[in-house]
C-alpha positions in Angstrom: 0.0 0.0 0.0 2.8 2.4 0.9 4.6 1.7 -2.4 1.4 2.3 -4.4 0.8 5.6 -2.5 4.3 6.7 -3.3 3.8 6.1 -7.0 0.3 7.6 -7.1 1.1 10.8 -5.1 3.6 12.3 -7.6 1.4 11.5 -10.5 -1.6 13.1 -8.8 0.5 16.2 -7.9 1.5 16.5 -11.5 -2.0 16.2 -12.7 -3.2 18.7 -10.1 -0.7 21.2 -11.3 -1.6 20.7 -15.0 -5.3 21.2 -14.0 -4.4 24.5 -12.4 -2.5 25.6 -15.5 -5.4 24.7 -17.7 -7.8 26.7 -15.5 -5.5 29.7 -15.8 -5.4 29.3 -19.6 -9.2 29.1 -19.6 -9.4 32.4 -17.6 -7.1 34.0 -20.1 -9.1 32.7 -23.1 -12.4 33.8 -21.7 -11.0 37.3 -21.2 -10.1 37.4 -24.9 -13.7 36.5 -25.9 -16.0 39.3 -27.1 -17.7 41.1 -24.2 -21.2 42.5 -24.3 -21.2 46.1 -25.1 -17.6 45.8 -26.5 -16.1 46.6 -29.9 -17.2 43.3 -31.4 -20.9 42.7 -32.2 -22.0 39.6 -30.5 -23.2 37.0 -33.0 -25.0 33.7 -32.5 -21.8 31.9 -33.1 -20.4 33.6 -29.9 -23.5 32.4 -28.0 -23.0 28.9 -29.2 -19.4 28.9 -28.2 -20.2 30.1 -24.7 -23.0 27.5 -24.4 -20.5 24.8 -25.4 -17.9 26.1 -22.9 -20.5 26.2 -20.1 -21.7 22.7 -20.9 -18.2 21.3 -20.8 -17.3 23.2 -17.7 -20.5 21.9 -16.0 -19.4 18.4 -16.9 -16.0 19.0 -15.2 -17.7 20.3 -12.1 -19.8 17.2 -12.1 -16.7 15.0 -12.2 -15.1 16.9 -9.4 -18.3 16.7 -7.3 -18.4 13.0 -7.8 -21.5 12.9 -10.0 
């Protein structure tokens, strides 16, 4: 059991750090998207993109909550 824990812990730590990096990149990319009232006219393609992002992020939340 101890050997398995020693092998799993570094792998988990690496995965956790990667997840944090991905979250930061998502934040950056969301900031780069058109904002309501901004210079870019919001089109239905933008709405679809945000709906897809929200759906996928909700799935991630579900995984982390154990659903």
